[in-house]
C-alpha positions in Angstrom: 13.3 -55.0 -16.3 11.0 -53.7 -18.5 7.8 -54.6 -16.4 9.5 -52.8 -14.0 9.9 -49.3 -16.0 6.5 -49.7 -17.2 5.4 -49.6 -13.7 7.3 -47.3 -12.6 6.3 -44.8 -15.7 2.6 -45.8 -15.1 3.0 -44.8 -11.1 4.2 -41.7 -12.3 1.6 -40.7 -14.8 -1.3 -41.7 -12.0 0.2 -39.3 -10.0 0.5 -36.6 -12.3 -3.2 -37.1 -13.3 -4.3 -37.4 -10.3 -2.6 -33.9 -9.2 -4.0 -32.6 -12.6 -7.4 -33.6 -12.0 -7.2 -32.5 -8.1 -6.1 -29.2 -9.6 -8.9 -28.9 -11.8 -11.4 -29.5 -9.2 -9.8 -26.9 -6.4 -9.5 -24.4 -9.7 -13.2 -24.8 -10.0 -14.4 -24.9 -6.4 -12.4 -21.2 -6.1 -14.1 -19.9 -8.7 -17.3 -20.6 -8.1 -16.5 -19.4 -4.0 -14.9 -16.5 -4.9 -15.5 -13.8 -7.7 -11.7 -14.2 -8.5 -10.1 -16.4 -10.5 -7.1 -18.3 -8.8 -4.1 -20.6 -10.8 -2.6 -21.0 -13.8 -5.7 -24.0 -14.8 -8.4 -20.6 -14.5 -6.0 -19.2 -17.3 -6.9 -22.0 -19.4 -10.8 -23.0 -18.5 -12.1 -19.5 -18.2 -12.5 -16.3 -20.2 -11.5 -12.7 -18.0 -15.0 -11.4 -16.9 -15.1 -7.9 -16.4 -18.1 -6.5 -14.1 -18.4 -3.9 -11.7 -17.9 -4.8 -8.4 -21.2 -5.0 -6.0 -20.0 -2.5 -3.9 -18.3 0.3 -5.9 -18.9 4.2 -4.9 -15.2 4.9 -7.7 -17.8 2.7 -10.8 -14.7 0.9 -12.5 -14.7 -2.4 -13.7 -12.9 -5.6 -12.1 -11.6 -8.2 -13.9 -12.1 -11.1 -12.3 -8.9 -13.1 -13.8 -6.4 -10.6 -13.5 -7.7 -9.8 -9.9 -7.1 -6.1 -10.8 -9.1 -3.3 -12.2 -10.1 -3.2 -15.5 -8.0 -0.6 -17.6 -9.4 2.5 -19.0 -10.8 6.1 -17.9 -13.1 6.2 -15.1 -15.2 9.0 -12.9 -15.5 9.2 -9.3 -19.1 10.7 -8.4 -19.4 11.8 -12.0 -16.9 14.4 -11.8 -13.4 13.4 -10.7 -12.1 11.4 -13.8 -9.1 8.7 -13.1 -7.3 6.4 -15.2 -6.5 2.4 -15.2 -3.4 1.3 -17.1 -2.6 -1.6 -19.5 -1.3 -3.5 -16.1 -4.6 -2.9 -14.0 -3.2 -0.2 -11.8 -3.8 3.9 -11.5 -2.1 6.0 -13.2 -0.3 6.7 -16.6 1.5 3.9 -18.3 4.3 2.7 -17.0 7.5 0.4 -18.7 8.3 -2.6 -17.1 12.4 -1.8 -16.5 13.2 0.8 -14.0 15.3 2.9 -16.4 15.6 5.9 -14.1 17.4 4.0 -11.7 14.4 5.6 -8.9 11.3 3.4 -9.0 8.8 3.7 -5.9 5.9 1.5 -5.7 3.1 2.6 -3.4 1.2 0.1 -2.1 -2.5 0.2 0.2 -6.4 0.4 -0.2 -8.6 3.9 -1.2 -6.3 6.2 0.9 -3.3 5.0 -1.3 -5.6 4.7 -4.8 -7.0 8.4 -4.1 -9.1 8.5 -6.5 -11.5 11.0 -4.8 -9.6 14.0 -5.3 -7.4 12.7 -8.3 -4.8 14.0 -5.9 -3.2 10.6 -4.4 0.2 10.9 -1.9 1.8 8.7 -4.6 1.0 11.2 -7.3 2.1 14.3 -4.8 5.3 12.5 -4.1 6.2 12.1 -7.5 5.4 15.6 -8.4 7.2 16.9 -5.1 10.7 14.6 -7.0 10.1 16.4 -10.2 9.8 19.9 -8.9 12.9 19.5 -7.4 14.7 17.9 -10.7 14.7 14.2 -9.0 14.2 11.8 -11.8 11.8 9.4 -9.6 8.3 7.7 -10.7 6.0 7.0 -7.9 3.7 4.0 -9.2 0.2 3.9 -7.3 -0.4 0.3 -6.7 -3.5 1.1 -4.3 -6.5 -1.2 -4.5 -10.1 -0.1 -2.9 -10.9 -2.8 -0.5 -7.9 -4.9 -0.2 -5.9 -5.7 2.6 -2.6 -7.1 3.3 -3.0 -10.6 2.1 -3.3 -8.8 -1.2 -0.6 -6.4 -1.2 1.7 -9.3 -0.1 0.9 -11.7 -3.0 0.9 -8.6 -5.3 4.3 -7.8 -4.0 6.0 -11.1 -4.2 4.7 -12.2 -7.1 4.5 -9.4 -9.5 5.5 -5.8 -8.3 8.6 -7.3 -7.7 9.5 -7.8 -11.1 9.4 -3.8 -11.8 12.9 -3.5 -10.3 11.3 -1.0 -7.3 14.0 0.7 -5.1 11.4 2.0 -2.4 8.3 0.6 -1.6 5.4 2.0 0.5 2.6 0.5 2.7 -0.3 1.7 4.4 -2.8 -1.1 5.3 -4.5 -0.7 8.5 -8.2 -0.7 8.2 -8.2 -3.0 5.3 -5.9 -5.4 7.0 -8.7 -5.7 9.6 -11.3 -5.8 7.8 -10.3 -8.3 5.3 -7.4 -10.2 6.7 -8.0 -10.5 10.6 -10.7 -13.5 10.9 -10.6 -16.9 8.9 -7.2 -18.0 8.1 -5.6 -15.5 10.8 -5.1 -18.1 13.5 -1.8 -19.1 12.7 1.0 -16.7 12.5 3.8 -16.9 9.7 7.4 -17.6 11.0 10.1 -14.4 10.6 12.5 -14.7 7.7 15.8 -15.1 9.5 17.8 -17.3 7.3 18.7 -17.6 3.2 16.2 -21.0 3.5 13.3 -19.3 5.2 13.4 -16.8 2.3 13.1 -19.6 0.0 10.9 -21.2 1.6 8.9 -17.8 1.9 8.8 -17.6 -2.1 8.0 -21.3 -2.7 5.1 -20.7 0.0 3.8 -17.6 -2.2 3.9 -19.1 -5.5 2.3 -22.2 -4.5 -0.3 -20.2 -2.8 -1.1 -18.4 -5.2 -0.6 -21.0 -8.4 -1.5 -24.6 -6.6 -5.4 -24.5 -5.5 -4.6 -27.8 -4.3 -2.3 -26.3 -1.6 -4.2 -22.9 -1.3 -7.1 -25.4 -0.1 -5.6 -27.1 2.4 -3.8 -24.8 4.1 -6.8 -22.2 3.9 -8.8 -25.8 5.5 -5.9 -25.9 7.7 -6.0 -22.4 9.1 -9.6 -22.1 9.0 -10.2 -25.1 11.0 -8.1 -23.8 13.9 -9.8 -20.5 13.7 -12.9 -22.2 14.6 -11.4 -24.1 17.4 -10.1 -20.9 19.0 -11.3 -20.3 22.6 -13.7 -17.8 23.2 -11.5 -15.3 24.6 -9.0 -15.4 21.8 -12.3 -14.0 19.5 -13.3 -10.4 19.0 -16.7 -10.0 17.6 -17.0 -8.1 14.3 -18.6 -5.1 14.6 -21.3 -5.3 11.3 -22.3 -9.1 12.4 -21.7 -10.9 15.4 -21.4 -14.1 13.7 -18.2 -13.3 12.9 -15.1 -13.0 14.7 -11.7 -11.5 14.7 -8.9 -13.4 16.0 -6.5 -11.8 19.0 -3.5 -13.5 17.9 -4.0 -10.9 14.3 -3.3 -8.2 16.8 -0.8 -9.8 18.6 1.3 -11.6 16.3 0.6 -12.3 12.7 -0.2 -8.8 11.4 3.7 -7.9 12.9 4.7 -10.9 11.7 3.4 -10.2 8.0 4.9 -6.9 7.6 8.3 -8.2 9.0 8.7 -10.7 6.2 7.8 -8.1 4.0 10.3 -5.8 5.2 13.0 -8.9 5.2 11.8 -9.8 2.0 12.6 -6.6 0.4 16.0 -6.6 2.6 17.1 -9.4 0.4 16.1 -7.7 -3.0 18.1 -4.3 -1.5 14.7 -2.8 -1.4 14.1 -0.3 0.9 10.8 -0.2 2.8 8.5 2.4 4.5 5.5 1.8 6.3 2.6 4.3 6.6 0.7 4.9 10.0 -3.2 5.2 8.7 -5.1 8.2 10.4 -8.9 7.2 10.9 -10.6 10.5 12.1 -13.3 9.4 14.4 -12.9 11.3 17.8 -9.6 12.8 17.7 -9.9 13.8 21.3 -10.4 9.8 22.5 -7.8 8.8 19.7 -5.3 10.8 21.7 -6.2 9.5 24.9 -5.7 5.8 23.3 -2.5 6.6 21.3 -1.1 7.4 24.9 -1.9 3.6 26.3 0.4 0.9 26.3 -0.6 -1.5 23.5 -1.3 -4.6 25.8 -3.9 -2.2 27.4 -5.7 -1.3 24.5 -5.7 -4.7 23.1 -7.8 -5.7 26.6 -10.1 -2.9 25.5 -10.6 -4.3 22.3 -11.6 -7.5 23.6 -14.6 -6.1 25.6 -15.4 -3.3 23.3 -18.8 -4.4 22.8 -20.2 -4.6 26.1 -19.4 -0.5 26.4 -22.4 1.3 27.1 -21.1 4.8 26.8 -19.5 5.0 23.5 -20.3 3.7 20.1 -19.0 0.2 19.8 -18.7 0.4 16.3 -16.8 3.7 16.6 -14.7 2.2 19.5 -13.2 -1.0 17.2 -12.1 1.1 14.6 -10.4 3.2 17.0 -8.8 0.3 18.9 -7.8 -1.8 16.0 -6.4 1.3 14.3 -4.2 2.3 17.1 -3.2 -1.4 18.0 -1.8 -1.6 14.2 0.1 2.0 14.1 1.9 1.1 17.2 2.5 -2.4 15.6 4.7 -0.4 13.1 6.7 1.3 16.3 7.3 -2.2 17.5 8.6 -3.8 13.6 10.6 -0.1 14.0 12.3 -1.2 17.4 13.6 -4.5 16.1 14.6 -3.2 12.3 16.3 0.2 12.3 16.3 -0.2 8.3 12.5 0.5 7.9 11.1 3.8 7.8 8.0 4.9 9.6 5.9 7.5 8.5 3.3 8.7 11.0 0.8 11.5 9.8 -1.9 10.6 12.5 0.1 13.3 15.0 -1.2 16.5 13.0 -4.0 14.6 11.8 -5.3 14.4 15.6 -4.1 17.8 16.6 -6.7 19.2 14.3 
């Protein structure tokens, strides 16, 4: 019996050791391959590295360990001053607890961050509340150059702990730019039950914390992506060697946003999706917005063959319209979501 116990303990120890070595290896892999550091082992093995981003018109410093902005005071274009608080978000300091009972967190990219004017829409919204004697704080969780994958991870693994009552999300252009290729070959299953909800949280945790899991999940999705038929590929407007996937515009974006909505519904958090305006060719954009979503997708698949218009502009016009219309599809299936559409007024100018 003693030998049996010893063999069992040895087997358990061997498995733990293999997992630990694997985690060290894949943590090092992601540290070397990515500007950000992932996983708890990176917290132990690597010091927080602060550096300016390669393309950084805002001149803020980026913390590769926290994957957020480094706290401090910065200037946009050497004129407009903005602050990053101790938690790595734009704006004033805020307490961990939601003491007012009214807390809104706004997610998005540079439009949400709004450092160009220091008058971001989250800041304007908070001022409107205060001007009407409503004690409600609006936290700006906008990050320049970050897409929906980043927002989802930030929401599930951190922002949810701040107990927001409402969240807003504007993610259109950055979602296309950073998320619609590579690992977009597989659409996530929709959260429909408590089991799905638990699995969703476990998957988000493991992808964020377990680098072995992260590596094999990404490898699986990218392998499927590389095996996609040519009919499923959309040429990148800036690099013809890179391709976006049709699946992202047909289902992945919708499923991802729906899961964010369902995740928040489980926590009794109200969700507001904001359509993103992109002022390129307003007359043509109004025409495109009047087309069925399937027709716009067909045009996107062959946008690079058009000779009568700027191909890069066409790519952004079509992708912008498709994802904005995707929010209407989500609304049609989920009456509890609020859709804000600023593009109606934008294209009337």
